N, C-alpha and C positions, 0 to 999 in steps of 0.2 A: 504493500500500500504506500509506504513512505519512500522506499528506496534505500540505498546504502549510504547516501550522503546526507548528513544532518549535523547539527551543532549540539545535540542533546545527549546526555547519558541515558535518558529514558525517552526515546523518540516516539512520535505518534505511531500508533499501531505496532510498536516495538520494531519498526523497520522490517516487518516480516513479509512473507509472501502469501497473499490471500489467493487460494486456488478454488474459490467458489465463483469466480468470473474474472477478477481483476488481473491476475497473471495471464490467464488464457487470452483475454481480449487484447493485451499488448502484443501478442504474437499472431493474431488472426491475419494481419496483412502479409506476414512473412512469405508464404508460399505464392500467393496470388500476385505479389509484386516481384517475383523471381529473386527473392532474398533468402533462399532456403538455408544458406550457410549461417544466417543470423538466427535461424530457428534452432540450430543444433545445440547451443548451450542449454536451452530449456528442455529439449528432448533428453539430453544427458542427465540433467537434474532430476527429471522424472524417474529415471532408472535408479539414481542414487537414493531415492526415497524408499526403495523396496526393502532394504534391510530393516529399517525401523518399522515400515508398514507391515511386514510379515509378523513382527512381534505384536503389534497392535491388533492385527487380525486374529491372532491366536489367543492373546490374553483377554481382549475385550469382547470378542465375538465368538470365540471357540471355532474359528473358521480358517480355511486354507487361503492361500493367495496373499495379497497385500491390500491394505486400505490406507487412505489418508482422509483427513477431515477438511475443515474450511481453511485452515492456515498451516503454514510450515515456515521454516527459517533456515539459517545457515547450518544448524545442528540437525536438520532433517526430522524435526518432530512430526509425528503423524497422529498422535492421540487426540481424544476428545479434549476440547479446551474452550473455556469461556462460558457464556450464558447458553443454556439449552436452546433458547429461541433462535440462535444462529450457529451454535457449536455442534449440535447433535445432527450432523449431516455427513454421512460416510461416503460421499460421492467424489471426493477430491481426486483420488487416484483414477477412478473410472473416467471422469471428464478429462483429466490431463492426458490420459492415454489415447484419446481420440486424436490428439495432435500428432502422435506417432503415425497413425494411419493416414492422416492428411499429408504428412511429409512424403510418405510412400506414394500416394496417389499422384502427387505433383512431380516427383522425381523419378519414379519407377525404379528406385534403388533396391533391388532384390537382395543384395548383399547386406545392406543396412537392416532390412526386414528380417532376414534369416538369422543373422549373427547377433542382433540386439533387439530390434523393435518388437518382434513377435513374442518373445518370452516375457517382456515387460507387460504387454497388452494381455497376454494369456493369463498371467497371474492375477491381474486386476479383474478379469472376467471370472476367474475361479472363485475369488472372494464373492463377487456379486451372485454367482450361481449358488453358493452356500447361503447367502444372506436373504435371498428371495423366500417368501412364505406365501401360502395360500390364504386368500381373503376368506374368512369364514362364511360370508354370505354369497359371494359370487364364484368362489373356487378359482379365481384368477390369481396369478402371482403378482405380488406387490413387494416393494421395499418397506422397511420400517422396523422400529420407529425412526422417522426421519422428518424432514421439513424442507421448505423453500426458504433459504436463509434470509432473515430480516423481513419476511412476509408474514402476515397474519390472516386469519379467517374467523368468521363468526360461526359458532356451533349452532345446532338446532335449538339449544337451550338459551341462546343469546350471549354466551360467553365468548371472549376473544381468546384464540388459541393459536399455537404455531406448530406443534408436533402432531403428526398424524401418520397414517399408513398409506403408502403409495402416492406421494406427491407427484404431480405431473412432470416436473423437471427430472425427477429420478427415473421415471419410466422412459422418458426420451433419451436420457444418458445411457441407460441399460440397453435400450434398443440399438443405439449408435455403437456402443462398445461391442455387443454380441455380434451384430452383423459385420462389424469390422474384423473381429477375430475369426469368424467363420470364413469370410472371404480371404483373409490373410492365410489361414490354414489351407484353404483350397489352392491358393496360388503356390504355396510351398509344398503341397502334398503331405501335410502333417495332421496328426490328431483327429483321425476320422471319428472316433468314438466321442471325443470331447465336442467336436463340431455338432454331432448329432444331439448331444445333451443340450447344448446352447440353443439349437434350433427348436428342440422340443419345449424348452422353457420360453422361447420367444413366442411360440404358438399359444402358450398359456398366459403370456404376460397381459396384464390389464391394459386396456386402451386408454389413451388420453381423451377425456371428455370435453366437449365444447358446449358452452351454455347457449341459450336461445339468443343472447345478445352478442355471441361471437367470442366470448371470453374463454380461455383455457381454464 
């Protein structure tokens, strides 16, 4: 949020990296402006988060793969942090990994995908595969507990809340990550059984709902 240059011992937002949109959006132009080499430090950083993210996935969620939440830093923290209304969001790794696939789509660098990118994406998808649960009323797969960071909604009882099951943004990120890993595995000729598992879960994934006024 703040960047590495500041004059304070305790800088705004701890000079950390918010991976719930802020870091991602700074790199969105990289591939489409033919600056792929400027994207690489971020892609490398994503992979560096895995060691910490594996521990967080195991100890916090009893899950495989790796996970990151809304913020990280130079020490590669991946654990839950801060207020539940914005911190209880386990999609940081999954969203970040979609950048790896975008880099491959623009560059066609199969060596990068085979030797680095695929494994990072696969482990993030493995966590999400374990994290999904069936909604008791619909039987569809949803994430949760989770939220849309810093957003609120009004419950049927009239209360204001943040945490729920199956936030729309989570479902979109899961769809993006799973389809990317499936296609990457197909390109590389890897992980037939895992691809089948992800496809099966995609088929059961809850759909994003659109209101009568067009809102997600």
